[in-house]
C-alpha positions in Angstrom: 21.3 -158.1 94.7 24.1 -156.9 96.9 24.0 -153.4 95.4 20.3 -153.0 96.4 21.2 -154.0 99.9 24.0 -151.4 100.1 21.8 -148.7 98.7 19.0 -149.5 101.1 21.5 -149.4 104.0 22.8 -146.0 102.9 19.2 -144.6 102.8 18.4 -146.1 106.2 21.6 -144.4 107.6 20.7 -141.0 106.2 17.2 -141.2 107.5 18.0 -143.0 110.8 17.6 -139.9 113.0 14.1 -139.2 111.5 13.1 -142.9 111.9 14.2 -142.8 115.6 12.2 -139.5 116.1 9.1 -141.1 114.4 9.4 -144.1 116.8 9.8 -141.8 119.7 6.6 -139.9 118.7 4.6 -143.1 118.2 5.7 -144.5 121.5 4.8 -141.3 123.2 1.4 -141.3 121.5 0.6 -144.8 122.6 2.0 -144.3 126.1 0.3 -143.5 129.4 1.5 -139.9 129.5 -0.3 -138.9 126.3 -3.4 -140.9 127.3 -3.9 -138.6 130.3 -3.7 -135.4 128.2 -6.6 -133.5 126.6 -6.8 -133.5 122.9 -5.5 -130.0 122.7 -2.5 -130.8 124.8 -1.7 -133.8 122.6 -2.2 -131.7 119.5 0.2 -129.0 120.8 2.9 -131.4 121.8 2.5 -133.4 118.6 2.9 -130.2 116.5 6.2 -129.5 118.2 7.5 -133.1 118.0 6.2 -133.3 114.4 8.2 -130.2 113.4 11.4 -131.8 114.6 10.6 -135.0 112.7 10.0 -132.9 109.5 13.3 -131.0 110.2 15.2 -134.3 110.4 13.6 -135.5 107.2 14.5 -132.3 105.4 18.1 -132.6 106.7 18.3 -136.2 105.5 17.1 -135.1 102.1 19.7 -132.4 101.9 22.4 -134.8 103.0 21.3 -137.4 100.5 21.9 -135.0 97.6 25.6 -135.0 98.3 27.9 -132.0 98.5 27.8 -130.8 94.9 31.2 -132.1 93.9 31.9 -131.1 90.3 35.3 -132.8 90.0 38.9 -131.6 90.5 38.2 -128.0 89.3 35.5 -125.7 88.2 35.6 -122.8 85.8 34.1 -119.5 87.0 31.9 -117.3 84.8 34.9 -115.0 84.2 37.0 -117.9 83.0 39.1 -118.5 86.1 39.9 -122.2 86.9 39.1 -122.8 90.5 41.3 -125.7 91.7 41.2 -125.4 95.5 38.4 -127.6 96.8 37.3 -127.8 100.4 34.3 -129.1 102.3 32.2 -126.4 103.8 28.7 -126.0 105.1 26.1 -123.3 105.7 23.0 -122.9 107.8 19.5 -122.6 106.4 16.5 -121.6 108.5 13.6 -123.5 107.1 9.9 -123.6 108.1 10.9 -126.8 110.0 13.8 -125.2 111.8 17.6 -124.9 111.3 19.3 -127.3 108.9 22.8 -127.6 107.6 23.7 -127.7 103.9 27.0 -129.5 103.4 28.7 -128.5 100.2 31.9 -128.5 98.2 33.5 -125.1 97.8 35.8 -124.2 94.8 38.2 -121.3 94.9 41.4 -119.8 93.6 43.6 -117.0 94.9 42.0 -113.6 94.3 38.7 -115.1 93.2 35.4 -115.5 94.9 34.4 -119.1 96.0 31.8 -121.0 94.1 29.4 -123.5 95.8 27.6 -125.5 93.1 25.2 -127.1 95.6 23.9 -123.6 96.5 22.9 -123.1 92.8 21.6 -126.7 92.5 19.3 -126.1 95.5 18.5 -122.5 94.5 19.5 -121.3 98.0 19.1 -117.7 99.0 22.3 -115.8 99.8 21.3 -115.3 103.4 20.0 -117.6 106.2 16.3 -117.8 105.5 14.7 -120.2 103.0 12.4 -119.0 100.3 9.4 -120.5 102.1 10.2 -118.6 105.3 10.5 -115.5 103.2 7.1 -116.0 101.7 5.5 -116.6 105.0 7.2 -113.5 106.5 5.9 -111.3 103.6 2.4 -112.7 103.9 2.3 -112.2 107.7 3.8 -108.7 107.5 1.0 -107.7 105.1 -1.5 -108.6 107.7 -0.1 -106.7 110.7 2.9 -105.5 112.6 6.4 -107.0 112.4 6.1 -108.0 116.1 3.0 -110.0 115.2 4.8 -111.4 112.2 7.7 -112.6 114.3 5.3 -114.2 116.8 3.3 -116.0 114.1 6.4 -117.4 112.4 7.7 -118.7 115.7 4.4 -120.2 116.7 3.5 -121.9 113.4 6.9 -122.9 112.0 9.2 -123.3 115.0 11.7 -121.0 113.2 12.8 -118.0 115.2 13.4 -114.8 113.3 14.3 -111.4 114.7 12.1 -108.4 114.0 14.9 -106.7 112.1 15.5 -109.7 109.9 11.8 -109.9 109.2 11.8 -106.2 108.1 14.8 -106.8 105.9 13.2 -109.9 104.3 10.1 -108.0 103.5 12.1 -105.2 101.8 14.0 -107.8 99.7 
């Protein structure tokens, strides 16, 4: 019985920021300020507040997956035993906004570092998630890169520079 309680508490801790954001949104929706707004004003603000809630939920999910610890060492594809471990992180621009992927990095002198969590999550090598890439490619096929950048920012809350949009489409 105690194990269930500990697990529940850990989950609540990981999702506490998202729960607080949800409460903030529901309080705003039931409050006087939102009652005075038109439906389109509420819709617009709710979209923005909702994206932050989704970003916090996504961040909690990433955190809940751990750091990708594979033990004391890891063998690289070329047979090198990577014994130096350190906690690292990297940014990921998702359709919900910027999140941080915490991970365990393995390395050895003269060898490239390996980050098992990157592989577990199938992360791209650069900053932009696969979903952002897909949206950029779709939007770019419909119009200019300026319009693509504007559409991405408006509908996902993720900012992307025109040059990065061009590079993602080429990839």
